[in-house]
N, C-alpha and C positions, 0 to 999 in steps of 0.2 A: 419387363420391357417387351415391346412389340416390334416385330420385323415385318416390313412390307415387301412382298415379292410378287412377280418378278420386276415390278416397277415401283419406284418411290416417288412420292409427290415432292417436287422442288419448290413450287410456289403456285399460288392461285390468286385470282383477282376478280373483282366485280365487273371489270371492263372486259368486253368480249372481242379479243383481237381478230378471230376469223371473220366475224360479222362486219367489223369495221374495215378490214383490209381487203378481204377477198370476195365477199358476197355482196357488199353494198358500197362500192367505190363512190366517192364524192359525198357520202353522208357526213354530217357534222360530227366531230369526235365527241364522245360522251359515254355515259353509262346507260345502256338500253336493256330492257327486259329480254331475257333469253327466250328465243322461240324454238330452241333445240334442233335447228335445221342441220347442225353439224354433229349430232350425237353419235353417229356411226363413222365419222371421218376424223382423221388426224393429220398433222403436219410433222415432218421430220425436220429438226433444226440442228445445225452443226456450226459451231464457231470456226472461223478460218484458222485460228491458232490452237485448236484443241481437237483431241480424238474422241471426245465425249459427244454422243448423239442424244439429243433431247426429243421428246414427243410432246407436241402441243395438241391437246384434245379439249375442245371447248375453251374454257378460261383457265385451264390448269396445265402446268408443265410437269412432265414426268421424266425420270432417268431410269435406265435399267439397273437393277440391283445385281452387282457382280460378285456377291459373297459366295464362296465355294462351300463353306460349312456354316452351320448355324451355331452362333456363340452360346455357351451354356446358360447365360443369364436371360435368354429369350424364353418367355412363357406364353407368347401368343404370336401366331403367324397370320397375316392378312394377305390373301391372294387377290390381285387386281386383274381383271379380264380386259387387257388392252392388247392392241395388235403387236405382233412380234416381228 
């Protein structure tokens, strides 16, 4: 098994939410080629009824992995360099 730390990928899409919503308002919704203008930026997302904080970076949503110990069945650890 593989453990991702300190962030775990929740979901990813071909649709680029940052480009559509924040950098190019008024652009027709669709799937556009990524120009990597937000490669070093991220957005913190938090649902009103939840304590979980998500990070949106590019077209992928991450959540912080809060495991205190590594389970014995883990044979590979992947470290993600995301903002903390």
